[in-house]
C-alpha positions as CSV (number, residue, x, y, z in Angstrom):
1,X,27.0,2.4,-21.7
2,X,23.3,1.7,-22.6
3,X,24.0,-2.0,-22.2
4,X,25.4,-1.4,-18.7
5,X,22.5,0.8,-17.6
6,X,20.2,-1.9,-19.1
7,X,21.9,-4.5,-16.9
8,X,21.7,-2.3,-13.8
9,X,18.1,-1.8,-14.4
10,X,17.5,-5.5,-14.6
11,X,19.5,-6.1,-11.6
12,X,17.7,-3.4,-9.6
13,X,14.3,-4.8,-10.6
14,X,15.3,-8.2,-9.4
15,X,16.5,-6.7,-6.2
16,X,13.1,-5.2,-5.6
17,X,11.2,-8.4,-6.4
18,X,13.4,-10.2,-3.7
19,X,13.3,-7.4,-1.1
20,X,10.1,-5.8,-1.5
21,X,8.0,-7.9,-3.9
22,X,6.0,-7.0,-7.0
23,X,2.4,-7.5,-6.2
24,X,0.9,-7.3,-9.7
25,X,-2.3,-6.0,-8.3
26,X,-3.0,-8.7,-5.5
27,X,-6.3,-8.4,-3.6
28,X,-5.0,-8.6,-0.1
29,X,-2.9,-6.0,1.9
30,X,-3.4,-2.5,2.3
31,X,-3.3,-0.4,-0.9
32,X,-1.3,2.8,-0.8
33,X,-1.3,5.3,-3.7
34,X,1.5,7.8,-3.9
35,X,2.0,10.7,-6.2
36,X,4.9,13.0,-6.6
37,X,4.7,16.3,-8.5
38,X,6.8,19.6,-8.8
39,X,4.0,22.2,-9.4
40,X,5.3,25.8,-9.6
41,X,7.9,27.0,-12.0
42,X,8.0,30.6,-12.9
43,X,9.0,32.6,-9.8
44,X,11.4,34.3,-12.1
45,X,9.1,34.2,-15.1
46,X,11.1,31.6,-17.0
47,X,8.2,31.1,-19.4
48,X,7.3,34.6,-20.5
49,X,4.7,33.4,-22.9
50,X,2.7,31.9,-20.0
51,X,2.7,35.1,-17.9
52,X,1.5,36.2,-15.4
53,X,3.4,33.8,-13.1
54,X,3.1,31.2,-15.7
55,X,-0.6,31.1,-15.3
56,X,-0.2,29.5,-12.1
57,X,-3.9,29.9,-10.8
58,X,-5.0,28.0,-13.9
59,X,-2.4,25.4,-13.5
60,X,-3.0,24.9,-9.9
61,X,-6.8,24.2,-10.6
62,X,-5.7,21.5,-13.1
63,X,-3.2,20.0,-10.6
64,X,-5.8,20.0,-7.9
65,X,-8.4,18.3,-10.2
66,X,-6.1,15.7,-11.3
67,X,-5.0,14.8,-7.7
68,X,-8.6,14.7,-6.5
69,X,-9.5,12.3,-9.4
70,X,-7.0,9.9,-8.1
71,X,-7.4,10.4,-4.4
72,X,-3.9,9.4,-3.4
73,X,-3.1,8.3,0.2
74,X,0.2,10.5,0.0
75,X,1.0,13.4,-2.2
76,X,4.5,14.9,-2.5
77,X,4.6,18.4,-4.0
78,X,7.7,20.6,-4.5
79,X,8.0,24.3,-5.3
80,X,5.0,25.1,-3.3
81,X,4.7,28.8,-2.8
82,X,2.0,29.7,-0.1
83,X,2.1,33.4,0.1
84,X,1.4,36.5,-2.0
85,X,-1.6,37.7,-4.1
86,X,-1.3,34.8,-6.6
87,X,0.1,32.0,-4.5
88,X,-1.7,32.5,-1.3
89,X,-4.6,30.2,-2.3
90,X,-2.4,27.2,-3.0
91,X,-3.2,25.3,0.3
92,X,-6.8,26.0,0.2
93,X,-7.3,25.1,-3.5
94,X,-5.6,21.8,-3.0
95,X,-7.5,21.0,0.2
96,X,-10.9,22.1,-1.2
97,X,-10.3,19.9,-4.2
98,X,-9.1,16.8,-2.2
99,X,-11.6,16.8,0.5
100,X,-11.9,17.2,4.3
101,X,-10.0,14.0,5.2
102,X,-6.7,15.4,3.9
103,X,-4.0,17.2,6.0
104,X,-1.0,19.0,4.8
105,X,2.5,19.5,6.2
106,X,4.6,22.3,4.7
107,X,8.5,22.5,4.9
108,X,10.2,25.7,3.9
109,X,13.3,25.4,1.7
110,X,15.1,27.5,4.5
111,X,14.5,24.7,7.0
112,X,12.5,26.9,9.2
113,X,9.3,26.2,10.8
114,X,5.9,27.6,9.7
115,X,3.5,27.2,6.9
116,X,4.4,30.3,4.8
117,X,7.0,30.7,2.0
118,X,8.5,28.4,-0.7
119,X,9.1,24.7,0.0
120,X,7.7,21.2,-0.1
121,X,4.2,20.1,0.9
122,X,3.1,16.7,1.8
123,X,-0.5,15.9,1.8
124,X,-2.1,12.7,3.3
125,X,-5.3,11.2,4.3
126,X,-3.5,8.9,6.6
127,X,-3.3,9.8,10.3
128,X,0.0,12.0,10.8
129,X,2.1,10.9,13.7
130,X,4.8,13.5,13.6
131,X,6.8,15.6,11.2
132,X,10.1,17.5,10.9
133,X,11.9,19.9,8.4
134,X,15.7,19.7,7.9
135,X,17.9,22.2,6.1
136,X,20.2,20.2,3.7
137,X,21.9,23.0,1.9
138,X,21.4,26.6,0.9
139,X,18.5,26.9,0.4
140,X,17.4,23.2,0.2
141,X,15.5,21.2,2.7
142,X,13.8,17.8,3.2
143,X,10.9,17.2,5.3
144,X,9.7,14.0,7.1
145,X,6.1,13.2,7.7
146,X,5.4,9.9,9.6
147,X,2.0,8.4,9.0
148,X,0.0,5.5,10.6
149,X,-1.4,2.7,8.6
150,X,-3.2,-0.6,9.5
151,X,0.1,-2.4,9.1
152,X,2.4,0.1,11.1
153,X,4.0,3.4,10.6
154,X,5.7,4.7,7.3
155,X,8.2,7.5,7.3
156,X,7.8,9.8,4.2
157,X,10.5,12.2,3.1
158,X,9.9,15.0,0.6
159,X,13.0,16.5,-1.2
160,X,13.9,19.1,-3.6
161,X,17.7,19.0,-4.1
162,X,20.3,20.9,-6.0
163,X,21.4,17.6,-7.6
164,X,24.4,17.5,-9.7
165,X,27.2,19.9,-10.3
166,X,29.1,19.1,-13.6
167,X,32.2,20.7,-12.2
168,X,32.0,18.8,-8.9
169,X,30.6,15.2,-9.0
170,X,31.1,14.9,-5.3
171,X,28.7,17.8,-4.7
172,X,25.7,15.8,-5.3
173,X,26.9,12.8,-3.2
174,X,27.5,15.0,-0.3
175,X,24.0,16.5,-0.6
176,X,22.6,12.9,-0.7
177,X,24.7,11.8,2.3
178,X,23.1,14.6,4.2
179,X,19.6,13.4,3.2
180,X,20.5,9.8,4.2
181,X,21.9,11.2,7.6
182,X,18.5,12.9,8.1
183,X,16.6,9.8,7.4
184,X,18.8,7.7,9.7
185,X,18.4,10.2,12.5
186,X,14.6,10.6,12.2
187,X,13.3,7.3,10.9
188,X,10.9,6.3,13.6
189,X,10.9,2.5,13.1
190,X,12.0,-0.3,11.1
191,X,9.3,-0.2,8.5
192,X,9.7,1.0,4.9
193,X,10.7,4.5,4.0
194,X,9.3,6.4,1.0
195,X,11.6,9.2,-0.4
196,X,10.2,11.2,-3.3
197,X,10.8,14.6,-4.9
198,X,12.8,16.6,-7.5
199,X,16.4,15.6,-7.3
200,X,17.7,17.6,-10.2
201,X,19.8,14.7,-11.1
202,X,19.5,12.0,-13.8
203,X,19.6,8.3,-12.9
204,X,23.3,7.9,-13.9
205,X,24.4,10.8,-11.9
206,X,26.7,10.2,-8.8
207,X,24.0,11.5,-6.5
208,X,21.3,9.1,-7.7
209,X,23.9,6.2,-7.8
210,X,24.7,7.0,-4.2
211,X,21.1,6.8,-3.2
212,X,20.7,3.4,-4.9
213,X,23.9,2.2,-3.3
214,X,22.3,3.0,0.1
215,X,19.5,0.5,-0.7
216,X,16.8,2.8,-2.1
217,X,14.7,1.5,-5.1
218,X,13.6,3.5,-8.0
219,X,10.0,2.5,-8.5
220,X,9.8,3.6,-12.2
221,X,12.7,1.4,-12.9
222,X,11.0,-1.5,-11.1
223,X,7.8,-1.1,-12.9
224,X,9.4,-0.9,-16.4
225,X,12.0,0.9,-18.5
226,X,11.7,4.6,-17.9
227,X,13.7,5.5,-21.1
228,X,14.7,9.1,-21.3
229,X,17.2,9.2,-24.3
230,X,15.3,11.9,-26.3
231,X,12.5,14.5,-25.7
232,X,9.2,13.0,-25.1
233,X,10.4,9.6,-24.1
234,X,8.1,7.8,-21.5
235,X,10.7,8.3,-18.6
236,X,11.3,12.0,-19.1
237,X,9.9,14.3,-16.4
238,X,11.3,17.7,-17.2
239,X,10.8,20.2,-18.8
240,X,7.5,20.7,-20.9
241,X,8.0,24.4,-21.7
242,X,6.3,26.2,-23.2
243,X,3.3,25.5,-20.8
244,X,0.7,27.1,-22.9
245,X,-0.8,26.1,-26.3
246,X,1.9,23.5,-26.8
247,X,0.8,19.8,-27.7
248,X,4.4,18.5,-27.8
249,X,6.0,16.8,-24.8
250,X,9.4,18.4,-24.7
251,X,10.6,16.9,-21.5
252,X,14.1,15.6,-22.1
253,X,15.5,14.7,-18.5
254,X,14.4,12.3,-15.7
255,X,14.9,14.2,-12.4
256,X,11.7,13.3,-10.6
257,X,11.4,10.1,-8.5
258,X,9.7,7.9,-6.0
259,X,12.2,5.7,-4.1
260,X,11.5,3.1,-1.5
261,X,13.8,1.8,1.2
262,X,12.6,-1.7,2.3
263,X,12.2,-2.1,6.1
264,X,12.1,-4.9,8.5
265,X,8.4,-4.0,9.4
266,X,5.4,-4.4,7.0
267,X,6.6,-5.4,3.4
268,X,5.8,-2.9,0.6
269,X,5.0,-4.3,-2.8
270,X,4.6,-2.3,-6.0
271,X,1.5,-2.8,-8.1
272,X,2.3,-0.1,-10.6
273,X,4.4,3.0,-11.3
274,X,3.8,5.5,-14.3
275,X,4.1,9.1,-15.2
276,X,1.4,11.4,-13.9
277,X,0.1,14.7,-15.6
278,X,2.1,13.8,-18.8
279,X,-0.3,15.4,-21.2
280,X,-1.6,19.0,-21.6
281,X,-5.0,19.9,-20.5
282,X,-7.5,20.8,-23.2
283,X,-9.1,24.1,-22.0
284,X,-11.4,24.2,-25.1
285,X,-11.5,26.4,-28.2
286,X,-8.2,24.8,-29.2
287,X,-6.2,26.1,-26.1
288,X,-3.9,23.8,-24.2
289,X,-2.1,24.2,-20.9
290,X,0.5,21.9,-19.2
291,X,-0.3,21.6,-15.4
292,X,3.4,21.9,-14.7
293,X,6.9,22.1,-16.5
294,X,7.4,18.8,-14.5
295,X,5.7,15.5,-15.2
296,X,4.8,13.7,-12.0
297,X,5.2,10.1,-10.8
298,X,2.3,8.1,-9.6
299,X,2.8,4.7,-7.9
300,X,0.4,2.0,-6.5
301,X,1.8,0.2,-3.6
302,X,0.6,-2.5,-1.2
303,X,1.4,-3.0,2.5
304,X,1.5,-6.5,3.9
305,X,2.2,-7.5,7.4
């Protein structure tokens, strides 16, 4: 099975080199830095040792600082809670850290309009053309943000899905088919599509395989071998619990992704892709705190005409 998966990874990498290109850090083209990160955890206090609310205010400051240091062009966040005494500062904390050029689009997991609740948030410093939120399941939603670049528009889709049901493999495939239908209906042009988020499914699961079969490319795979056979491997993105005073990376599943669907418009090359926030922060006096129970994915892309 590992040999088969290795061959699949190689074939997929070659496919991206042909269809999208691997820039290797070329100087021309428009650079595009994209980061995906599930930030919350703990609505139900799954990590009691990190209470209250899994030390969310502290972790949010760490996440905001790490994003501000990279100044990405696009940020995909999941499990964003924007209301309540503890979480009502989420938007302002992020925007204050990132700077005045950034704008945010929020999409509730219920598919409803508005900027309050629990859902996904996409932040960008690129001009926003339009956006839309779509209910996929109960309660799961995907939202689109179309942005303008010097080489044309790009459609961005931010997802947090149920993923895989071990008792019903078709469940995840049905969910992905709804996502694909949403993209097909709302894609605003023929340029590349970026789909990112927490898919709650591992690379070999039927839902992810269905996404790859539809032409989407897993950027971590293209950039290297995101092995996640054991806890702490360089491809694992979930879960790092306990969050506090834990130096050990205990993530043992890969469920967070940045995918690209090549388009007929500008070409999109990959310069790099790697994990993001994959170490605990040193708070001083021997105290450590993981920014999230999820490890993020950071990609450096390049648009060419």
